[in-house]
N, C-alpha and C positions, 0 to 999 in steps of 0.2 A: 901625850900627844893626843890629838883629837881622834884621829884615826885609830889609836890603841883602844881608847874608851868605846868607841862605836862597835869595833869587832871583839866580841867577847867569848870566852869559853861557853859551850853550850847553845850559842846561836847557831843559825844554819847558814851555809853557803851554799850556792848552786853552781855547780862547774858544768857547762854545756861544752861538750867535746872532751868530757874527763876520762876517757877510757884509755889515752895514750898521749905521748908527746908532751907538749906544753901543758895540757889541761890536766895531766896525770901529775907533772910536777906540781902545779898549782894545789891540786888536792893533797899532796903530801906537806906542802907549807902550810896550808890551813889547818891541816890535821896537827901540826906541831903546835898551833894556836889553840888546841883543843876544841876547834869548831866542828860540828856535826855537818856532814856533807849530803848533798843530793847530787849524784852523779848522773848525767844524762848523755847517751850516746845511741848510735844504731844498733850497735851489737851487743848482745848480753855477756858473751863469755869474756871479753877483754874487761867489761865493766866488773865482772865477777872476780876476775884477777886481780884488778887495782883494789877492789873492796878487801880482799883477802890478805894483800900486801899491807894495806893501811892498818887493818885492824891488828896485824901482827905487831907493828910499830907503835899504836896508839889504841889499845883495846878500850878504852874508856869513852870513845867518840860512837856516835851512830853513823852509819853510812847506808844510805838507801840509793837503790838503783832504778832508773827509768830508761827503758829502751824506747827511742822516739828518733823518727827522721824528722829533723828540725825543719825540712821544707814543707812538712805537712803539719807542722804546729800551730795550733790557734788558741785562741783567749781561752776558751772552756778548757782544753786540755792543759794549759799552762794552770789555771787556776786549781784544777784537780790535783796537778803535781805539787803545788805550793800548800794545798790546805793543811792547816794545823801546825805550819812551821813558821817560827820568826826569822823570816829570811834577812839578813843584812848584809849579804854580799852576792852579786852574780858575777861570775865570770863566763863571758861568753867566747869560748875558745875553738868553737866548731866552724868549720869552713865547709862550703860547698863548691866543688869545680865542676862547671858547667861543661857544654860540649868543648871539645879540644879543635883546634885549627882556627881558620879565620872567623871572626865574630860575625861578619854579614852572612855566612855560610852556616851558623849555628842555629839549631832549632830553639825557637822562641821560648817554648816551655821550659827546656832545661837551661836556658839563660835567665828567666824569671824566677826559677828555683833558687840559682844562684843568688839573686838579689834579696830573695825572701829570707835566706839563711844568713848571708853575710851582711 
C-alpha cells in the first residue's frame, strides 16, 4: 500500500503526548514498524519510562525525548526538535484542558492555551 511505502524502518515519527495513554500506544505501534521515535511531553520521568519499555521490546530503534509544554511551543523550537531527522509521521495526541467550569467565567489566557495546543 502507499502508506506502507511511505512509513519505513529507520524514518522518524514524532509523537506529541507520547508519555502515556493513546500517545504511548502509538509509540509502541510505530516501534513495531521499526520507526525511530521522537517522544514529546511535559514531564521527563514518564517519557523515560516509555523509552525504557520501548527499547526492551525494540532495541534496534532510536528513541529521543523532548520535554516541552506544547502551549509554549513555537516555530523555532519545533525546528530545533526536528533538525537532522527525516520525519515521516506526526502523531498529535496531546491535549490541553483549560479552565474548568463555565466557559464565560474562564480566564482568557487559559482558554487560548487550550486553543494553541488543541
